[in-house]
Residue frames as qw, qx, qy, qz and C-alpha x, y, z in Angstrom:
[[0.549, -0.605, 0.571, 0.077, -21.12, 3.61, 4.21],
 [0.427, 0.587, -0.616, -0.306, -18.61, 1.95, 1.91],
 [0.988, -0.078, 0.104, -0.078, -17.87, -1.71, 1.24],
 [0.084, -0.757, 0.627, 0.163, -14.13, -2.50, 1.66],
 [0.960, 0.249, -0.131, 0.000, -12.48, -5.13, -0.34],
 [0.333, -0.749, 0.571, 0.034, -9.15, -6.47, 1.11],
 [0.975, 0.216, 0.026, 0.036, -6.76, -8.76, -0.67],
 [0.432, -0.674, 0.490, 0.345, -3.16, -9.83, -0.91],
 [0.761, 0.635, -0.116, -0.066, -1.35, -10.02, -4.23],
 [0.774, -0.419, 0.299, 0.368, 1.88, -12.08, -4.02],
 [0.495, 0.840, -0.221, 0.029, 5.02, -11.01, -5.92],
 [0.855, -0.247, 0.079, 0.449, 8.75, -11.75, -6.17],
 [0.409, 0.761, 0.072, 0.498, 9.89, -8.27, -7.28],
 [0.469, -0.196, -0.354, 0.785, 11.00, -6.78, -3.97],
 [0.010, -0.772, -0.395, 0.498, 9.66, -3.45, -2.67],
 [0.048, -0.560, 0.270, 0.782, 11.53, -1.30, -5.13],
 [0.027, 0.030, 0.814, 0.580, 10.43, -3.31, -8.20],
 [0.001, 0.637, 0.768, -0.056, 6.73, -3.21, -7.02],
 [0.033, -0.737, -0.195, 0.646, 6.86, 0.51, -6.47],
 [0.063, -0.337, 0.545, 0.765, 8.24, 1.01, -10.00],
 [0.010, -0.276, -0.869, -0.410, 5.52, -1.18, -11.56],
 [0.049, -0.699, -0.642, 0.312, 2.81, 0.50, -9.48],
 [0.062, -0.639, 0.025, 0.766, 4.01, 4.02, -10.40],
 [0.045, 0.251, -0.632, -0.732, 4.16, 3.23, -14.14],
 [0.169, -0.171, -0.887, -0.395, 1.00, 1.16, -14.38],
 [0.079, 0.362, 0.711, -0.598, -1.53, 2.42, -11.95],
 [0.340, 0.381, -0.057, -0.858, -3.23, 4.60, -14.55],
 [0.252, 0.069, -0.852, -0.453, -4.03, 1.45, -16.59],
 [0.160, 0.275, 0.835, -0.449, -6.87, 0.75, -14.16],
 [0.400, 0.477, 0.116, -0.774, -9.05, 3.09, -16.19],
 [0.313, 0.265, -0.732, -0.544, -8.72, 0.73, -19.20],
 [0.119, -0.168, -0.976, 0.065, -10.92, -1.73, -17.36],
 [0.162, 0.488, 0.540, -0.666, -13.66, 0.78, -16.70],
 [0.327, 0.619, 0.613, 0.366, -16.38, 1.30, -19.34],
 [0.059, 0.954, 0.207, 0.210, -16.17, 4.94, -20.39],
 [0.532, 0.380, -0.342, 0.675, -12.69, 5.32, -18.70],
 [0.558, -0.788, -0.242, 0.098, -11.86, 7.29, -15.63],
 [0.222, 0.787, -0.358, 0.451, -9.06, 9.12, -13.88],
 [0.843, -0.327, -0.321, 0.282, -6.50, 7.90, -11.29],
 [0.036, 0.844, -0.350, 0.404, -4.46, 9.96, -8.82],
 [0.891, -0.291, -0.294, 0.187, -1.91, 8.52, -6.46],
 [0.007, 0.807, -0.441, 0.393, 0.69, 9.44, -3.89],
 [0.733, 0.015, -0.617, 0.285, 3.09, 7.50, -1.61],
 [0.441, -0.746, 0.314, -0.387, 3.37, 7.61, 2.15],
 [0.466, -0.464, 0.752, -0.047, 6.26, 5.27, 2.97],
 [0.112, -0.084, 0.945, 0.295, 5.46, 1.84, 1.53],
 [0.297, 0.542, 0.752, -0.229, 1.81, 2.62, 1.10],
 [0.046, 0.095, 0.438, 0.893, 0.34, 4.03, -2.09],
 [0.285, 0.533, 0.579, -0.547, -2.85, 5.87, -1.66],
 [0.017, 0.014, 0.605, 0.796, -4.86, 6.11, -4.93],
 [0.431, 0.456, 0.481, -0.612, -8.28, 7.27, -5.95],
 [0.178, 0.168, 0.771, 0.588, -10.06, 6.13, -9.03],
 [0.342, 0.451, 0.250, -0.786, -12.80, 8.48, -10.36],
 [0.098, -0.029, -0.802, -0.589, -15.30, 7.10, -12.89],
 [0.285, -0.452, -0.758, -0.375, -19.01, 7.12, -13.60],
 [0.339, -0.702, -0.067, -0.623, -19.60, 9.83, -10.98],
 [0.853, -0.513, -0.100, 0.019, -18.05, 7.70, -8.24],
 [0.151, 0.759, -0.577, 0.262, -14.74, 7.98, -6.39],
 [0.952, -0.202, -0.222, 0.059, -13.00, 4.81, -5.07],
 [0.133, -0.820, 0.521, -0.194, -10.33, 5.46, -2.42],
 [0.982, -0.008, -0.180, 0.062, -7.82, 2.68, -2.15],
 [0.267, -0.799, 0.539, 0.018, -4.44, 1.78, -0.59],
 [0.924, 0.257, -0.263, 0.108, -1.73, -0.64, -1.69],
 [0.467, -0.779, 0.418, -0.033, 0.88, -1.45, 1.00],
 [0.720, 0.505, -0.476, 0.033, 4.08, -3.04, -0.39],
 [0.732, -0.531, 0.425, -0.032, 5.80, -5.85, 1.43],
 [0.164, -0.532, 0.766, 0.320, 8.76, -7.89, 0.29],
 [0.138, -0.013, 0.962, 0.235, 6.57, -10.72, -0.91],
 [0.093, 0.630, 0.763, 0.108, 3.04, -9.30, -1.36],
 [0.087, -0.226, -0.068, -0.968, 1.03, -6.18, -1.88],
 [0.020, -0.475, -0.814, 0.333, -1.89, -5.73, 0.53],
 [0.063, -0.268, -0.362, -0.891, -4.68, -3.84, -1.16],
 [0.089, 0.514, 0.698, -0.490, -7.76, -2.23, 0.36],
 [0.048, -0.245, -0.479, -0.841, -10.34, -0.87, -2.05],
 [0.142, 0.367, 0.613, -0.685, -13.19, 1.08, -0.31],
 [0.019, 0.368, 0.712, 0.598, -16.14, 0.89, -2.65],
 [0.324, -0.096, 0.159, -0.928, -18.88, 3.55, -2.19],
 [0.533, 0.111, 0.691, -0.475, -22.24, 2.07, -1.03],
 [0.712, 0.499, -0.056, -0.491, -23.71, 1.94, -4.51],
 [0.525, 0.533, -0.655, -0.106, -20.75, 0.01, -5.95],
 [0.308, -0.335, 0.821, -0.345, -20.72, -2.24, -2.87],
 [0.850, 0.237, 0.253, -0.398, -23.57, -4.17, -4.52],
 [0.825, 0.508, -0.245, -0.020, -20.91, -5.35, -7.04],
 [0.359, -0.748, 0.555, -0.056, -18.13, -6.11, -4.49],
 [0.835, -0.076, 0.539, 0.077, -17.82, -9.76, -5.56],
 [0.715, 0.630, 0.201, 0.226, -17.37, -8.88, -9.25],
 [0.095, 0.941, -0.284, 0.161, -14.99, -6.06, -8.44],
 [0.577, -0.586, 0.570, -0.003, -12.89, -8.30, -6.24],
 [0.864, 0.171, 0.450, 0.144, -12.78, -10.96, -8.95],
 [0.559, 0.794, 0.005, 0.239, -11.53, -8.48, -11.52],
 [0.181, -0.873, 0.432, -0.138, -8.85, -7.16, -9.11],
 [0.752, -0.351, 0.557, 0.026, -7.69, -10.66, -8.36],
 [0.812, 0.409, 0.351, 0.223, -7.44, -11.44, -12.06],
 [0.446, 0.836, 0.048, 0.318, -5.91, -8.16, -13.24],
 [0.323, -0.913, 0.247, -0.038, -3.67, -7.00, -10.41],
 [0.763, -0.342, 0.437, 0.333, -1.01, -9.67, -10.71],
 [0.659, 0.572, 0.271, 0.405, -0.56, -8.60, -14.44],
 [0.011, -0.979, 0.072, -0.193, 0.47, -5.21, -13.10],
 [0.522, -0.728, 0.444, 0.030, 3.26, -6.85, -11.16],
 [0.890, 0.136, 0.358, 0.247, 4.73, -8.86, -14.06]]
């Protein structure tokens, strides 16, 4: 069973601005992964579903865009759940950079 991480990332870009930033920057996630990885994404309304594949693991995630925040849910596989605290800290530090 996975270990979900849930967090809100504030922004002042509006929905369209956030969607543009996410579309153009989501692949940069792999720059933070030792050895790299691969990201796929698709939109359903205001929710981006994306999967990060790296180190033999797949991490399914969603990012729902609101006018003033992005609500992200990252579902870590059981093995990576051991590192949930560190992963959340990196997301909290790096995600706002994607929205600037």
